[in-house]
N, C-alpha and C positions, 0 to 999 in steps of 0.2 A: 503494499499499499504506500502511495506517495505521502511523504512527512507532511506536506502542506494540506493533504486531505484530512490527515489524522487531526491536525491543529485546528482546521476549520470546523469538523464535526464536534471535536471536544468543547470549543467555543460556543457551539450551538447549545450542546448539553447544559454547560455552566449558565448561559444567559437565560435559558429555558427554565432551569430550576430556580432562579432568583427572579424571573421576570415577573411582571404585574400580573394579577388575575381577579377573577370576581367571583363572588360566593366564598363558600367554605375553603379553606386552605388545608392541605393534608401535608403534615411534617415528614420527613425521611425516617420515620420509625415505625415498627409494627403496631403500637397502640393506637397511632393517628391513623394510619393507613387501613387497619381492620375496622376502624370504626366507619369508613366509607360505606354508605348504602349500595347495595347491589342494583345496577340498572333493572328496571322492571322487565324489560323485554326478554331477560334471560330466563327468568322463572317462568314466564308464560310461554315460551318457545317449546320447552319441553323435549323435543326431538330434534337431534343434529345429525349430519353426515360426516364422518372422519375420513380424510383421504391421505393415505401414505403412498408417496410417488417421488421416485429419485433414480440415482445410477443403481441402487440396489435392485431395482425393478429389472434390470437387465439380465444379470445371473438369475434372478428369481428362484432361488433355490434354497431348500432346507427350513428347519423351524425357524421362526423369526428371521425371515430372510433379510429384513432391513437392516440386520447386524451382520450380513454377510462378511463384510470386510474384517469385522473384528474376529469373528468366529474362524475365518482363513488364517489370518496373519498373527493374531495375538494368542487366541485359545487353542489354535490348531485343531480343531475338531476333525476327527479322522474323516467324516462324510464331507467335509468342505474341501479338505486337503485332497482327498480321492477325486471329488467332483471336478477340481480345476486340473488334475493331473490327466484324467481322462478326456477332458473337452477342450483344453486350451494348450497352446504351445509353451514350452519353457520360456521364463522370462517375462510372460504375460503378467501385467500389473493391474490392481484394481482400477488405477485411473484410465486404463485402454477400454474399460467398459463405457466410460462417457462418450466415446465417440460411436457407440452402438445404441446411445440412448437417443433415438430419432423422434419419437413421438409423432410419426408421420401422419398417424390417423385422429391425433388429439383435436377435437372440436369442442372448445369450451361451452357453446351454446347446447351442444347436445348433452353434455354432462349435466349442466345446470338445469336442464329440462327433467332429466332422470332424477336428480336431488330434488326438485319441485314435486315430481310425481310421487315420491317416497313419503311425502307428507312432513317432511323436515322442514324447519323454519330457519335452520343455520347450518354452515359448511365450515368445516375447519381443514384447511388444505397445508400439507407439508411446505413450509418455506425453505427450511434446511433441517435434515436429520443429523445424526451424529457423525456421519461421513464427512460433513462439512460442504458438500455440494448444494449450491443455492439455486432456487427456482425461479430466481430473478437476477438482473444485472449487478449484483453487489460489487461495489468498487474495491471492497476488502476480500474479495475471492476471484482474484484475476485467473482467468483461463481454467477455473473450476466453477462455472456457473451456467445455467441453460442458455445463455445468450453467446458466451464465447465459444462454447463447445457443445455437441449433441444436437438438441432441438433447435438452438439459434433463435429462440423465442423467450420472451418474457411471460413464463408460465403462470406465475402468480397474478401479473397485471391482467392477462387475457381472462383467467377463471375470475378473477374480481370482477370484471366488468360483466361477464355473462351471469354470475351469481346475483349481482344486484339487478340485473334486467329481471330477473324472476322474483324480485322482492325478498330474497332472503338475506339474512345477516351474513356477513364475511367474517371468518375467524382464521387467524393464522398459527400454525404450529411452528415453534421455533426452539431448536437445541441450544441451549447455552454453551455446551462444550463441543469439542470436536476431538475425536480420538486421537488423531495424529498431527495436528497443528502444531509446529514447532514452538509457537509463542505459549500454546496451552502447555506443552510437555516442559518448557522451561518454567512456567509457574509452578507445575506440578513438582518439579524437582525441588523447587525451593520451598516446598510445602505450602505453598500458596501465600508466601510472604510477599511476593511480587505480583503485579497484576498487569503484565504486559499484554496478555491475550483479551482481557476485559476491556482495556483502554484502546487498544488498537483494532479490536475485532467485534467482540460480543455488543458494546453498547454502541458504537457506530452503526451496526446493522440493525439492531432494535429500532433505533431512532429512524433510520432509513426507511424501514419497513412501515413505521407508522405514519412518516410524513409522506411517502409516496402512495400508499395504499389505503390508508385511514380505516385499518380493521376495527370491527365492533367487538372483537375478542383476541386476546393473545394467550395461545397455550403454550406456556412454557414447559421445557422438558430438559434432561440432560443436567441437572443442577446438582446432584447427589454427590459429585466428587468433592465439593467444596463448600463452606457456608456461605449464607447469604452476603456476609459482609465481604468476601472475595469477588462475588459477582456484583457488588453496588446495586443490589436489587432495590432497596428502599429508595435510594436516590432516583432510580429509574422510574419506579411508581410514583413518586412524588411528583415528579415532572409529568408523567402520563396522566395522573388525575387532576392535576393543577393546571397545566398549561398546553397540553398537546391539543391537536385538532379534534381528537376524539375523547376529551375529557369527560364530556356528560353521558357518553354512550358506552364507552369500552369497559368490557368485563375481563377479568384475568383469573387465572386458576392459582393453584398453591405450590407450584413447583420452582421456587426461587432460591434454593439453597438447601444444603444438608439440614435436616430437621425442621424445613418449613412445612412439608406436606401434611394435610390434615390439622394444620395450626394456624398458619397465616396465608392470607390471599383472598382474592374476592369471593371465589367459591372453592370447594374442595374436591380433587380428584383422587387425592390419597394414593393408593396404588392402583395399578391396572385392573380393571374390572372389579373395581371396589363394591362390595355388596354388603351394607349395615345389616345387622340383625334387628335393630329398632330404629325408630325415627330420630335421624340426626338433628342437633340443634342448630345446624348451620347448612345453608345451600350447598348442594353436591351435585356431581355428575357422575355417572358411569360409563366409561368408554368400553365398549364390547366390539369384537370383530367377527364378521361373519365366517372367516376362515378362523377357526379354533386355534390354529398352531401358527399363525402368523398375521402381522399387520400389513406388512408389504405382500405384493403378489409373488405366488409360488407357482412355478410350472409343474410342479410336481405334486400339487394338492388332489385329495381324493374327495368325491362327494360325501363320504361319511364323516369327512372332517369339517363339514360345514353345518352351520346352525340352519335347521330347517325354519319354515315361516312360522309355525306353532310356537316354536322355542323362542323366536325373536319377539313375537308378540307378548308373550307370557313374560319374558325378561323386561321387556319395556313397561309393561303395565305394574309389574313389582316395583321397578323403580320409581315410576311416577308416584305410586301409591306411598312410597317412602319420602316424597318430596324431593325427588331428584330429577335430573335431566339424563336423557339417554343418547348417548353419542355413539352411532354404529358406523363401524369402519370397514372400508373397501381398499383393495390395493390394485390400481389399475396396472395394465401391462405396459411394458415400455414403449410400446407402439402407440400409446394413448387410447386403446380401447379398454372398455369396462367389460369384463366377463360377463357373458350372457347369464350365468347363473347369479352372479352378484345383481345384476339389473333386475332379474326376476324376483329376487328376494325383496329389493328395494320398493319395485312397483306393487307387490303383494302387500307389504306394509302400508303403503300409501293407499291402496284399496280399502284396506281395514280401517285406517285413520279417516277415510271419506266418510264412513258410515258412522264410526264412533269417536270421532275427534272431539266431540263436545264433553266427552268424559276425561279427555286428556290435557289439551290446551287449556292454560290458564286456571287448572283445577288446583285445589289446596289438598293436603292430607286430611283424611276423615279421623275422627278420634280413636278408631282402631284400623290398623293397617294390614295385619297379618292374619285376621280371622279366617279360617278355612270353611266357608259355608258354602252349601250347595242348595240352590232355589229350585224347586219342583214344580212351581205354578200350581199347586193344589191349596186351595185355601184351608187354612186350620186355625185353631184359636191362636191368637198371638198373646203370648205372655212375656214375662221377663227372662223365662228360662228357655222356652222353646223358639222365641223369635218369630220370623214370617217364613211360611214354607208355601213355595209356587210350583205349581206343576207346568213345565215349559212344553208348549205345544210344537208341532213340526215347524221349525224354523228355515228361512231361506238361506241359500248358500252364502257364506261368509268367509273371506280370505283366513285362512288360519283356523277354520273352525272355531272362532270366538265371537261372543256377542257381548254387548254391554246393555244392562238393564238401568233405566232412569227410573228412579223411585221418588216421586215428588210427594212432598209433605211428610216424609220419614226423618226424624231428629236423630 
C-alpha cells in the first residue's frame, strides 16, 4: 500500500472520530457502545441470506471449503494435500486459484431476485474472508482483489446495487484477520504489541467499505486471535455509530475481538449455528448453512449432507420463536452460478413465508417459546391444564409440510 494512501485514510479515521455529530454520541468503550439501541429494521426482518464466495470457491473441496488454504498449507490435512497432489501440478500455489476465479456467469440481478424470492429481508455478502482476497477493488489488497485478478469486476458493488433494487438490506461480511498477511504475522510474532496490520490494512478497509457501499450491516469475523484493543474495535464502532454515513441504520454483530462474542456488539452471533436453550435477553442471530459441512461451495457435496426444506423451516421457526434472526447460507460456484439445489431450498422457504410470513416478520416472542403442543382441531373443554385441543382438517399443500395457525383473542 502506498504510504500516502495510509496517511490519508488514517487522517480520515481520526477526523471522523473527533468530528461533529448530532444526537447522542457514543464513546469508544463497550459500556457506551453496548447502550446504543439496535435499529428497528433488523429485528423486524427476521430472515437473511448469507453468501460465502471467494477464491476458495475454485477448489471447492472438503469440509469447510472456505478454509481450504489453511487446511492445505498449515494444518496439512491429508485429504487436502492428496487432493492437490492428484489434481494440480507441483509448484501450484493457492494464489494461482485466483486466475481461475472467473465468475463468468455471475448475474447480480439474478442472485438478488432469488434472494428476494426466498422471503429474506437482508443479504450478507463476503467482502473478504480469511484468505485476504477482497471482492471489491481494495487499495490495500493490490493484485489480490476481484478487479485486479480473476473476475475483473467489483463484485461487492454490483451485488450491492442489485440487492437494493429488490428493496433488501445490504450486509457485508468482513474478516478482521488474514492467515498469511506479512503484517498480521509480524503483529502476531510480537504477541500483538504492534498494530501494523490494523493500521495499514484492517481499519482502512473497513472505512473504505462503509464509505463506498454504505452497508446496513457489518458482519465481523476473524477476531479471535487477538483482543479488541488490538483491533481498535471500539474506536471504529464509535466512528461508525457517531459520524459514518450509515450511523442511524447500521447494525453490527459481536465478533470484535477475543472474548467479545456473546458479550459486546449490536447483536449476538456467539458461535456458528448458535442455538440457545432459553430466550436470550439480547437480540441474536443464528447463521446456518444449507450445506451442513461447509459455508463455501463444495464440488464434492452430497444430497444427504444438505438440509431439506422441512428442516430449514423448523429451524427458522424455532429461532424466531426465541427472538432471533435466521441467516441462511449458500456458497455459489466459482463461475457465479447458484447450485439449483440451493435455489430450490431458497424458493421453497420463500413460498412458505409467502403464506405464513405474518407469523414471522416483526413478530415478538411469546411468554412460552419451547412448549411442544400438538393441536388437533377437535373442540374440547379449555382448562388451565388441558389447554386448547383442535382437530386439523385436510390442509392444502404447503412448502415444507408446515402451516401456521393464527389464534385471535388468545392471551
